C-alpha positions in Angstrom: 72.2 169.0 -117.3 74.9 172.0 -117.1 74.9 173.8 -114.2 73.1 177.2 -114.3 75.6 179.9 -114.1 78.6 177.9 -114.5 80.5 177.9 -117.8 82.4 174.9 -117.5 80.5 171.6 -116.7 81.5 167.9 -116.1 79.3 165.6 -114.7 80.4 162.2 -113.6 83.0 161.2 -115.9 84.0 157.8 -115.0 87.7 156.8 -114.4 88.6 153.0 -114.2 91.3 153.1 -111.5 93.9 150.5 -110.3 97.6 150.8 -108.6 98.6 151.9 -111.7 98.2 155.6 -112.7 95.2 156.4 -114.7 94.5 159.9 -116.5 91.4 161.9 -117.5 91.4 165.3 -119.4 89.2 167.9 -118.5 88.8 170.9 -120.8 87.9 173.7 -119.0 89.0 177.5 -120.1 88.4 179.0 -116.8 90.1 180.2 -113.8 87.7 179.6 -111.0 86.4 175.7 -110.7 85.8 173.3 -108.4 86.3 169.6 -109.2 84.8 166.8 -106.9 86.4 163.4 -107.1 84.2 160.8 -105.6 85.8 157.3 -104.9 82.5 155.2 -106.1 84.1 151.8 -105.6 87.4 149.6 -105.2 90.5 150.3 -102.9 91.4 153.7 -101.5 92.2 156.7 -103.8 95.7 157.2 -102.8 97.1 159.4 -105.1 95.7 162.4 -107.2 97.8 164.6 -109.5 97.0 167.5 -111.9 98.8 169.4 -114.7 97.4 171.9 -117.0 98.3 173.6 -120.0 97.2 176.9 -121.6 96.9 175.9 -125.3 94.9 172.8 -126.8 98.6 172.3 -128.4 100.5 173.6 -125.8 103.2 171.8 -123.5 101.9 170.4 -120.0 103.1 171.9 -116.8 105.0 169.9 -114.1 102.5 167.4 -112.2 101.2 168.7 -108.9 100.4 166.3 -106.2 97.3 167.2 -103.9 98.7 166.9 -100.5 95.4 166.9 -98.3 92.3 164.7 -98.3 94.0 161.6 -99.1 93.3 158.7 -99.0 89.7 158.4 -99.9 88.0 155.6 -99.2 85.0 154.1 -101.4 82.1 156.1 -101.3 84.0 159.3 -100.1 84.7 162.5 -101.8 87.8 164.8 -102.5 87.4 168.5 -103.5 89.8 170.4 -105.3 89.5 173.8 -106.3 91.5 176.5 -108.3 91.0 180.1 -108.4 93.4 182.0 -110.1 95.3 180.0 -113.0 93.3 180.0 -116.3 94.1 176.9 -118.3 92.6 175.2 -121.3 92.8 171.8 -119.8 93.7 170.2 -116.7 94.7 166.7 -116.8 94.1 164.5 -113.5 95.9 161.7 -112.5 94.5 159.2 -109.9 96.0 155.9 -108.4 94.3 153.3 -105.9 95.1 150.8 -103.6 93.0 148.4 -105.7 91.0 148.2 -109.0 87.8 150.4 -109.1 86.1 153.3 -110.4 85.9 157.2 -109.7 83.6 159.8 -110.8 84.9 163.4 -111.7 82.3 166.4 -111.2 83.5 169.5 -112.2 81.8 173.1 -112.3 83.5 176.3 -113.2 83.1 179.9 -114.3 
């Protein structure tokens, strides 16, 4: 169920993780959002990187590494917020110490 009052809502999209980077694209169209990354199972989440684009067929920005809150152990979460850059989509890249899964939860206005 979407979050009341929020324009963007991603509810627990699952990404399979491993020692090789895995990516997931989130369409937002909003400048203010919060992404919660939950390490559901497997090894520690060791790297999280983000990039964005302003149009669906536009170029991606350079990757930006999340600098704090890592590693994320199984069962723990990491919150990432954006307050100023409007984007059509954000791509999230996740790398873990070993195979597992994470959930992506996003709400934006």
